[in-house]
C-alpha positions as a Python dict, from the first residue, in 0.01 Angstrom:
ca = {
    (1, 'M'): (0, 0, 0),
    (2, 'L'): (-123, 370, -60),
    (3, 'T'): (-350, 449, -351),
    (4, 'L'): (-275, 661, -628),
    (5, 'K'): (-573, 835, -557),
    (6, 'Q'): (-487, 893, -203),
    (7, 'I'): (-164, 1052, -327),
    (8, 'Y'): (-311, 1259, -589),
    (9, 'D'): (-584, 1379, -354),
    (10, 'S'): (-385, 1516, -76),
    (11, 'P'): (-3, 1492, -167),
    (12, 'E'): (85, 1748, 90),
    (13, 'Q'): (-76, 1541, 357),
    (14, 'I'): (60, 1245, 256),
    (15, 'V'): (414, 1394, 285),
    (16, 'A'): (327, 1531, 617),
    (17, 'G'): (225, 1198, 738),
    (18, 'L'): (517, 1021, 611),
    (19, 'E'): (736, 1269, 769),
    (20, 'K'): (575, 1211, 1093),
    (21, 'K'): (667, 846, 1059),
    (22, 'H'): (1013, 971, 1001),
    (23, 'F'): (1018, 815, 646),
    (24, 'A'): (1315, 955, 467),
    (25, 'D'): (1304, 1168, 151),
    (26, 'A'): (907, 1189, 168),
    (27, 'Q'): (858, 1452, -49),
    (28, 'A'): (1099, 1331, -346),
    (29, 'T'): (956, 985, -305),
    (30, 'I'): (571, 1115, -371),
    (31, 'E'): (707, 1314, -647),
    (32, 'R'): (886, 1016, -803),
    (33, 'V'): (548, 822, -784),
    (34, 'M'): (377, 1099, -956),
    (35, 'A'): (649, 1142, -1199),
    (36, 'I'): (649, 742, -1286),
    (37, 'D'): (262, 773, -1301),
    (38, 'A'): (266, 1027, -1562),
    (39, 'E'): (533, 841, -1779),
    (40, 'R'): (308, 528, -1773),
    (41, 'K'): (32, 741, -1861),
    (42, 'A'): (204, 902, -2137),
    (43, 'A'): (297, 543, -2281),
    (44, 'Q'): (-81, 445, -2231),
    (45, 'Q'): (-176, 762, -2437),
    (46, 'K'): (71, 675, -2697),
    (47, 'K'): (-50, 321, -2724),
    (48, 'D'): (-399, 421, -2749),
    (49, 'N'): (-331, 691, -3037),
    (50, 'A'): (-156, 420, -3196),
    (51, 'S'): (-432, 157, -3156),
    (52, 'A'): (-683, 417, -3276),
    (53, 'E'): (-512, 477, -3557),
    (54, 'M'): (-429, 112, -3654),
    (55, 'N'): (-810, 31, -3642),
    (56, 'K'): (-889, 343, -3849),
    (57, 'I'): (-627, 194, -4105),
    (58, 'S'): (-735, -150, -4092),
    (59, 'K'): (-1105, -46, -4176),
    (60, 'S'): (-980, 122, -4505),
    (61, 'I'): (-783, -199, -4651),
    (62, 'G'): (-1111, -357, -4771),
    (63, 'A'): (-1250, -38, -4923),
    (64, 'L'): (-910, -6, -5093),
    (65, 'M'): (-915, -364, -5214),
    (66, 'A'): (-1273, -341, -5338),
    (67, 'Q'): (-1163, 4, -5545),
    (68, 'G'): (-888, -186, -5703),
    (69, 'K'): (-620, 49, -5523),
    (70, 'R'): (-403, -272, -5439),
    (71, 'D'): (-46, -65, -5359),
    (72, 'E'): (-250, 164, -5146),
    (73, 'A'): (-409, -123, -4995),
    (74, 'N'): (-55, -278, -4943),
    (75, 'A'): (90, 44, -4814),
    (76, 'A'): (-191, 50, -4570),
    (77, 'K'): (-122, -304, -4436),
    (78, 'A'): (262, -214, -4391),
    (79, 'Q'): (147, 70, -4214),
    (80, 'T'): (-78, -140, -3987),
    (81, 'G'): (223, -359, -3906),
    (82, 'E'): (451, -74, -3807),
    (83, 'L'): (176, 34, -3552),
    (84, 'K'): (124, -284, -3412),
    (85, 'Q'): (526, -320, -3346),
    (86, 'A'): (501, 48, -3191),
    (87, 'I'): (180, -79, -2984),
    (88, 'A'): (378, -379, -2862),
    (89, 'T'): (673, -126, -2746),
    (90, 'Y'): (428, 92, -2590),
    (91, 'E'): (286, -184, -2394),
    (92, 'Q'): (637, -301, -2263),
    (93, 'E'): (696, 27, -2158),
    (94, 'M'): (357, 59, -1991),
    (95, 'D'): (431, -267, -1824),
    (96, 'A'): (775, -165, -1706),
    (97, 'K'): (650, 179, -1555),
    (98, 'E'): (368, -12, -1377),
    (99, 'Q'): (631, -265, -1194),
    (100, 'E'): (843, 68, -1116),
    (101, 'L'): (538, 232, -985),
    (102, 'T'): (445, -48, -768),
    (103, 'N'): (803, -165, -647),
    (104, 'L'): (808, 200, -544),
    (105, 'L'): (482, 188, -358),
    (106, 'L'): (585, -108, -165),
    (107, 'T'): (850, 86, -3),
    (108, 'I'): (648, 349, 119),
    (109, 'P'): (483, 285, 505),
    (110, 'N'): (128, 363, 573),
    (111, 'V'): (10, 698, 649),
    (112, 'P'): (-67, 756, 1020),
    (113, 'Y'): (-421, 919, 1162),
    (114, 'A'): (-390, 1248, 1287),
    (115, 'I'): (-442, 1123, 1645),
    (116, 'V'): (-80, 945, 1627),
    (117, 'P'): (131, 1144, 1871),
    (118, 'E'): (444, 1285, 1699),
    (119, 'G'): (798, 1135, 1774),
    (120, 'A'): (1093, 967, 1705),
    (121, 'S'): (1102, 694, 1966),
    (122, 'A'): (925, 466, 2234),
    (123, 'E'): (979, 755, 2478),
    (124, 'D'): (743, 978, 2274),
    (125, 'N'): (439, 701, 2314),
    (126, 'L'): (138, 824, 2500),
    (127, 'A'): (5, 631, 2806),
    (128, 'V'): (-388, 635, 2776),
    (129, 'T'): (-459, 390, 3030),
    (130, 'L'): (-325, 214, 3342),
    (131, 'G'): (-517, -81, 3491),
    (132, 'N'): (-504, -310, 3780),
    (133, 'W'): (-260, -81, 3989),
    (134, 'P'): (-398, 111, 4298),
    (135, 'N'): (-243, 428, 4420),
    (136, 'R'): (-66, 533, 4100),
    (137, 'P'): (20, 902, 4072),
    (138, 'M'): (40, 843, 3676),
    (139, 'A'): (-308, 692, 3678),
    (140, 'D'): (-435, 1058, 3797),
    (141, 'A'): (-225, 1226, 3544),
    (142, 'I'): (-366, 1013, 3277),
    (143, 'A'): (-713, 1068, 3412),
    (144, 'K'): (-680, 1459, 3405),
    (145, 'N'): (-497, 1506, 3110),
    (146, 'G'): (-603, 1192, 2880),
    (147, 'S'): (-247, 1058, 2846),
    (148, 'V'): (114, 1082, 2951),
    (149, 'A'): (404, 1066, 2750),
    (150, 'L'): (655, 805, 2833),
    (151, 'R'): (930, 1042, 2848),
    (152, 'D'): (760, 1219, 3171),
    (153, 'W'): (677, 885, 3311),
    (154, 'D'): (793, 871, 3682),
    (155, 'S'): (1032, 537, 3656),
    (156, 'A'): (1137, 607, 4020),
    (157, 'T'): (760, 608, 4121),
    (158, 'D'): (739, 253, 3931),
    (159, 'E'): (1016, 99, 4112),
    (160, 'A'): (883, 231, 4442),
    (161, 'I'): (520, 88, 4425),
    (162, 'A'): (674, -245, 4279),
    (163, 'A'): (888, -246, 4610),
    (164, 'E'): (578, -213, 4838),
    (165, 'R'): (415, -506, 4647),
    (166, 'I'): (714, -714, 4701),
    (167, 'A'): (643, -713, 5062),
    (168, 'Q'): (982, -733, 5219),
    (169, 'S'): (1096, -984, 5009),
    (170, 'E'): (1264, -953, 4668),
    (171, 'K'): (1046, -1162, 4401),
    (172, 'L'): (1216, -1384, 4158),
    (173, 'P'): (1277, -1348, 3798),
    (174, 'H'): (1062, -1572, 3580),
    (175, 'W'): (1375, -1778, 3450),
    (176, 'E'): (1463, -1837, 3833),
    (177, 'L'): (1075, -1977, 3898),
    (178, 'A'): (1095, -2170, 3563),
    (179, 'K'): (1393, -2368, 3718),
    (180, 'K'): (1272, -2386, 4063),
    (181, 'Y'): (931, -2532, 3989),
    (182, 'N'): (1054, -2715, 3658),
    (183, 'L'): (832, -2532, 3417),
    (184, 'I'): (1069, -2470, 3138),
    (185, 'D'): (1403, -2581, 3031),
    (186, 'F'): (1594, -2286, 2856),
    (187, 'D'): (1901, -2534, 2821),
    (188, 'L'): (1717, -2800, 2619),
    (189, 'G'): (1589, -2556, 2389),
    (190, 'V'): (1925, -2462, 2308),
    (191, 'K'): (2013, -2800, 2260),
    (192, 'I'): (1738, -2901, 2024),
    (193, 'S'): (1717, -2551, 1823),
    (194, 'G'): (1911, -2300, 1925),
    (195, 'A'): (1865, -1973, 2207),
    (196, 'G'): (1518, -1875, 2210),
    (197, 'F'): (1347, -2196, 2128),
    (198, 'P'): (1246, -2316, 2503),
    (199, 'V'): (1105, -2641, 2615),
    (200, 'Y'): (786, -2631, 2853),
    (201, 'I'): (759, -2913, 3069),
    (202, 'G'): (473, -3050, 3295),
    (203, 'Q'): (292, -2766, 3482),
    (204, 'G'): (486, -2517, 3231),
    (205, 'A'): (295, -2690, 2909),
    (206, 'R'): (-29, -2742, 3128),
    (207, 'L'): (-19, -2307, 3181),
    (208, 'Q'): (54, -2251, 2816),
    (209, 'R'): (-211, -2494, 2738),
    (210, 'A'): (-434, -2314, 2973),
    (211, 'L'): (-385, -1968, 2833),
    (212, 'I'): (-417, -2066, 2462),
    (213, 'N'): (-764, -2231, 2562),
    (214, 'F'): (-867, -1920, 2779),
    (215, 'F'): (-793, -1657, 2510),
    (216, 'L'): (-965, -1863, 2258),
    (217, 'A'): (-1278, -1925, 2452),
    (218, 'E'): (-1301, -1521, 2527),
    (219, 'A'): (-1248, -1457, 2169),
    (220, 'N'): (-1533, -1723, 2105),
    (221, 'K'): (-1752, -1514, 2340),
    (222, 'A'): (-1654, -1210, 2188),
    (223, 'G'): (-1816, -1352, 1840),
    (224, 'Y'): (-1472, -1427, 1674),
    (225, 'T'): (-1456, -1726, 1434),
    (226, 'E'): (-1185, -1961, 1503),
    (227, 'I'): (-928, -2036, 1210),
    (228, 'M'): (-643, -2283, 1214),
    (229, 'P'): (-434, -2185, 909),
    (230, 'P'): (-81, -2277, 789),
    (231, 'T'): (227, -2177, 964),
    (232, 'V'): (418, -2126, 634),
    (233, 'V'): (290, -1873, 375),
    (234, 'N'): (399, -1764, 27),
    (235, 'A'): (565, -1466, -78),
    (236, 'A'): (222, -1300, -207),
    (237, 'S'): (104, -1333, 141),
    (238, 'G'): (416, -1151, 292),
    (239, 'Y'): (354, -872, 24),
    (240, 'G'): (-15, -883, 114),
    (241, 'T'): (-1, -775, 472),
    (242, 'G'): (358, -573, 449),
    (243, 'Q'): (556, -787, 590),
    (244, 'L'): (745, -811, 268),
    (245, 'P'): (961, -628, 164),
    (246, 'D'): (986, -452, 495),
    (247, 'K'): (1048, -713, 727),
    (248, 'E'): (1207, -990, 527),
    (249, 'G'): (1538, -991, 739),
    (250, 'Q'): (1314, -1068, 1019),
    (251, 'M'): (1138, -1368, 888),
    (252, 'Y'): (1252, -1741, 864),
    (253, 'H'): (1286, -1817, 492),
    (254, 'C'): (1222, -2169, 365),
    (255, 'E'): (1448, -2110, 70),
    (256, 'V'): (1406, -2451, -140),
    (257, 'D'): (1016, -2397, -128),
    (258, 'D'): (1029, -2007, -132),
    (259, 'L'): (799, -2018, 169),
    (260, 'Y'): (803, -1818, 501),
    (261, 'L'): (770, -1929, 867),
    (262, 'I'): (489, -1672, 986),
    (263, 'P'): (570, -1398, 1208),
    (264, 'T'): (212, -1382, 1314),
    (265, 'A'): (-139, -1532, 1253),
    (266, 'E'): (-217, -1200, 1112),
    (267, 'V'): (-56, -1300, 766),
    (268, 'P'): (-252, -1628, 683),
    (269, 'V'): (-609, -1513, 848),
    (270, 'T'): (-582, -1173, 680),
    (271, 'N'): (-468, -1336, 334),
    (272, 'L'): (-785, -1568, 318),
    (273, 'Y'): (-939, -1263, 172),
    (274, 'R'): (-672, -1184, -72),
    (275, 'D'): (-861, -1088, -426),
    (276, 'V'): (-1243, -1144, -266),
    (277, 'I'): (-1479, -914, -308),
    (278, 'I'): (-1707, -932, 16),
    (279, 'D'): (-2077, -839, 30),
    (280, 'E'): (-2103, -565, 270),
    (281, 'D'): (-2391, -750, 487),
    (282, 'K'): (-2084, -1013, 583),
    (283, 'L'): (-1883, -706, 732),
    (284, 'P'): (-1774, -712, 982),
    (285, 'I'): (-1567, -1033, 969),
    (286, 'K'): (-1427, -1151, 1307),
    (287, 'N'): (-1128, -1405, 1286),
    (288, 'C'): (-907, -1544, 1566),
    (289, 'A'): (-622, -1809, 1543),
    (290, 'Y'): (-382, -1978, 1769),
    (291, 'T'): (-51, -2036, 1583),
    (292, 'E'): (312, -2089, 1674),
    (293, 'C'): (484, -1752, 1538),
    (294, 'F'): (855, -1754, 1446),
    (295, 'R'): (1071, -1445, 1443),
    (296, 'R'): (1452, -1426, 1373),
    (297, 'E'): (1477, -1095, 1603),
    (298, 'A'): (1821, -1041, 1445),
    (299, 'G'): (2001, -788, 1637),
    (300, 'S'): (1875, -854, 1981),
    (301, 'Y'): (2073, -869, 2284),
    (302, 'G'): (2104, -814, 2648),
    (303, 'K'): (1849, -804, 2949),
    (304, 'D'): (1565, -775, 2668),
    (305, 'V'): (1635, -1095, 2559),
    (306, 'R'): (1682, -1328, 2887),
    (307, 'G'): (1407, -1583, 2955),
    (308, 'L'): (1058, -1551, 2795),
    (309, 'N'): (1132, -1175, 2713),
    (310, 'R'): (1241, -1230, 2366),
    (311, 'L'): (1200, -1565, 2169),
    (312, 'H'): (1253, -1716, 1820),
    (313, 'E'): (953, -1938, 1832),
    (314, 'F'): (610, -1844, 2045),
    (315, 'S'): (263, -1927, 2119),
    (316, 'K'): (-17, -1661, 2009),
    (317, 'I'): (-395, -1582, 1971),
    (318, 'E'): (-440, -1339, 1700),
    (319, 'I'): (-778, -1135, 1639),
    (320, 'V'): (-836, -993, 1263),
    (321, 'R'): (-1144, -810, 1146),
    (322, 'I'): (-1223, -706, 801),
    (323, 'D'): (-1491, -393, 797),
    (324, 'T'): (-1598, -103, 610),
    (325, 'P'): (-1426, 229, 649),
    (326, 'E'): (-1725, 373, 810),
    (327, 'H'): (-1694, 140, 1108),
    (328, 'S'): (-1344, 53, 1148),
    (329, 'D'): (-1275, 283, 1424),
    (330, 'A'): (-1524, 131, 1615),
    (331, 'S'): (-1417, -216, 1536),
    (332, 'H'): (-1049, -86, 1671),
    (333, 'R'): (-1195, 13, 2007),
    (334, 'E'): (-1399, -300, 2063),
    (335, 'M'): (-1072, -475, 1978),
    (336, 'L'): (-881, -272, 2255),
    (337, 'A'): (-1173, -346, 2507),
    (338, 'H'): (-1155, -686, 2435),
    (339, 'V'): (-752, -708, 2502),
    (340, 'E'): (-800, -491, 2817),
    (341, 'G'): (-1070, -751, 2921),
    (342, 'L'): (-828, -1033, 2927),
    (343, 'L'): (-561, -844, 3110),
    (344, 'Q'): (-837, -764, 3387),
    (345, 'K'): (-932, -1102, 3404),
    (346, 'L'): (-578, -1217, 3450),
    (347, 'E'): (-511, -952, 3731),
    (348, 'L'): (-226, -812, 3571),
    (349, 'P'): (-87, -460, 3613),
    (350, 'Y'): (-118, -322, 3264),
    (351, 'R'): (-76, 21, 3076),
    (352, 'I'): (-235, 96, 2707),
    (353, 'L'): (3, 330, 2492),
    (354, 'R'): (-93, 512, 2172),
    (355, 'L'): (216, 478, 1987),
    (356, 'S'): (390, 761, 1817),
    (357, 'G'): (481, 801, 1462),
    (358, 'G'): (844, 694, 1517),
    (359, 'D'): (741, 375, 1707),
    (360, 'M'): (483, 262, 1463),
    (361, 'S'): (510, -40, 1219),
    (362, 'F'): (516, 22, 851),
    (363, 'T'): (186, -94, 785),
    (364, 'A'): (-28, 72, 1054),
    (365, 'A'): (-205, 375, 1050),
    (366, 'L'): (-305, 388, 1432),
    (367, 'C'): (-173, 141, 1687),
    (368, 'Y'): (-193, 72, 2059),
    (369, 'D'): (45, -116, 2288),
    (370, 'F'): (-55, -304, 2580),
    (371, 'E'): (239, -351, 2814),
    (372, 'V'): (228, -559, 3157),
    (373, 'Y'): (426, -481, 3444),
    (374, 'S'): (716, -721, 3571),
    (375, 'E'): (760, -702, 3937),
    (376, 'A'): (1057, -916, 3943),
    (377, 'Q'): (1228, -732, 3632),
    (378, 'H'): (1085, -361, 3727),
    (379, 'R'): (1007, -302, 3362),
    (380, 'W'): (690, -312, 3118),
    (381, 'L'): (653, -596, 2898),
    (382, 'E'): (467, -563, 2554),
    (383, 'V'): (197, -838, 2517),
    (384, 'S'): (-32, -702, 2234),
    (385, 'S'): (2, -441, 1961),
    (386, 'T'): (-377, -374, 1809),
    (387, 'S'): (-366, -185, 1500),
    (388, 'N'): (-576, -22, 1233),
    (389, 'F'): (-435, -55, 898),
    (390, 'D'): (-732, 156, 676),
    (391, 'T'): (-703, 30, 325),
    (392, 'Y'): (-301, 6, 314),
    (393, 'Q'): (-331, -369, 345),
    (394, 'A'): (-657, -419, 161),
    (395, 'N'): (-493, -250, -144),
    (396, 'R'): (-178, -467, -177),
    (397, 'L'): (-446, -764, -86),
    (398, 'K'): (-717, -641, -339),
    (399, 'C'): (-967, -702, -42),
    (400, 'R'): (-1296, -541, -148),
    (401, 'Y'): (-1645, -509, -59),
    (402, 'R'): (-1974, -463, -241),
    (403, 'R'): (-2185, -179, -84),
    (404, 'N'): (-2514, -238, -6),
    (405, 'E'): (-2644, 133, -149),
    (406, 'D'): (-2504, 133, -491),
    (407, 'K'): (-2329, -176, -550),
    (408, 'K'): (-1979, -12, -578),
    (409, 'V'): (-1666, -233, -522),
    (410, 'T'): (-1443, -33, -286),
    (411, 'L'): (-1133, -121, -54),
    (412, 'C'): (-1197, -263, 305),
    (413, 'H'): (-1031, -168, 608),
    (414, 'T'): (-809, -438, 819),
    (415, 'L'): (-736, -449, 1152),
    (416, 'N'): (-552, -684, 1391),
    (417, 'G'): (-426, -762, 1758),
    (418, 'S'): (-243, -997, 1974),
    (419, 'A'): (-504, -1145, 2224),
    (420, 'L'): (-267, -1234, 2345),
    (421, 'A'): (116, -1298, 2307),
    (422, 'L'): (204, -1598, 2572),
    (423, 'P'): (559, -1541, 2647),
    (424, 'R'): (545, -1223, 2856),
    (425, 'I'): (203, -1309, 2996),
    (426, 'V'): (364, -1587, 3130),
    (427, 'A'): (669, -1410, 3253),
    (428, 'A'): (431, -1166, 3432),
    (429, 'L'): (231, -1421, 3590),
    (430, 'L'): (500, -1624, 3724),
    (431, 'E'): (694, -1281, 3859),
    (432, 'N'): (380, -1118, 4007),
    (433, 'N'): (189, -1421, 4141),
    (434, 'Q'): (480, -1604, 4332),
    (435, 'T'): (406, -1645, 4708),
    (436, 'E'): (564, -1909, 4995),
    (437, 'E'): (329, -2178, 4906),
    (438, 'G'): (382, -2158, 4511),
    (439, 'I'): (283, -1926, 4223),
    (440, 'R'): (-116, -1835, 4261),
    (441, 'I'): (-335, -1884, 3943),
    (442, 'P'): (-561, -1612, 3865),
    (443, 'A'): (-941, -1719, 3912),
    (444, 'A'): (-1036, -1675, 3564),
    (445, 'L'): (-751, -1898, 3445),
    (446, 'Q'): (-800, -2159, 3707),
    (447, 'P'): (-1062, -2382, 3534),
    (448, 'Y'): (-841, -2411, 3228),
    (449, 'F'): (-534, -2489, 3402),
    (450, 'G'): (-718, -2728, 3652),
    (451, 'A'): (-561, -2587, 3993),
    (452, 'D'): (-530, -2269, 4195),
    (453, 'M'): (-158, -2292, 4234),
    (454, 'I'): (165, -2398, 4054),
    (455, 'R'): (365, -2623, 4324),
}
C-alpha cells in the first residue's frame, strides 16, 4: 500500500507511475485520496479543539464551585457534556474517513520503478538475458543493446533453431511422454479432484521430490533459512501481501472458516514479519519454503492449460527477503543470480524478461520473469517471477526495522521469487531431454533423482 507521505511528496510522479501500470483514473484517485485525508484531518482538528475546550472548562468547574458559583459550575458541566458528545461524533467521523481512506489505498497498485519499460502487455516486456542456447541472433542483439522487446523477437528464428535441436525427429510434448513412461496421470487427477490436479506416479513422483530437494539444497547453500509454513492463511495475511483484494477471485476460499489456500509461499512467509520491528543488524532476512500452491486460474483455456502448463495445484519453492531500502536492489540482483544459476545447472534454455508496466503484478515495483524454452511445444514457459515490492507490502504489513544509526523505526523493503515452480520445469526437462533410450536427467539433478535416465 502506498504511504500518504509518498503521495504528498510527489503526487505527479505517483500519478505517472500508476499510468505506466495502466491504472484507470490515476489522477482522480490520487486527488480523492488527498480529499479524504483532508476531511479526516478536519475532523481531527475539530476533535482536538473540542477536547482542548472541554479540558479548559473542566478545570474551571472546581474554582466556580469553590467560589459558590453553583449555577455557573452547573452550566459548565452541561457544556462539557455537550463537548463530550461532539468529540464522540468527531471520532466516529475520523474513524469512518480513516476506513474510507484505507479501503481506497488498498485498490491502488504499487508504483513501478523508472527502469520498468512502458507497455500495455507482455509483448512490451524486455528480454535482458538469454542463456543455455548457442548461436542465437537474439542473444547478440541483447548483448549489443542491453535488451530486446518481445514484440521484436524473431519467433521464426526460435522455431528454426528448435528444429535443429530436434535432430530430424519431432519431439513429443510432455503429456505424451508422461503417458509413455507412466510418470503423470492427468485422468486420475480429474477423477479425484478435477482438471488441473495431476497425479504423479513412480519416476514422475521421484522427479518431483528430486527437484524439490535440489532447489531447497541450493537455497540452503545460498544462505536461505528454510521455513515450513501453513498452506492456509487468514484474510489479514492475504491483505498483508496484496493478494487481497486484488486476487480474491483467483484464490480458493474456505468460507466456513474464512481461510484461503495459499497461491504462493510468499503469503505466509512474508506475513511472519507482520507487525514486527526488526533490528537493522538482522537484515537482510533470507527465507525459503517449499509448499503446495493453489490457484483457481479462472478464465484459463486452450493450449496454455494442457498438461502441466497451467495447474490448480502445484509444488513451488519460494525465496523471500526482508531488507533495508539501501540494500534491496543488491538483494534483488542476488536473487536473480540465484534463479539463473538453477536454470543453468538444469541445462535448460532460458531467457530473463524485465516486465513492462502493463504486465506487472499489482504489488511489484520491479519484476523479472524467467522463462524456459519448450522444444516440443515451441514456446516459452514462465517458471519464475522475481520481484522487489519496495515498501508497498511492508506498509500493509507494518513490517519495520530499527536503524542502527539513529534508532529511527522505518519501513522495510520486501522481495520474493520462485526458485523454482515445478510444473513447467518438469515439462521442459521431459521435452528437451528425450532420447531414444529415455529421458536424460541433468547431471546436477542426478544425485537427488538417483539415476541418470528415466526409462
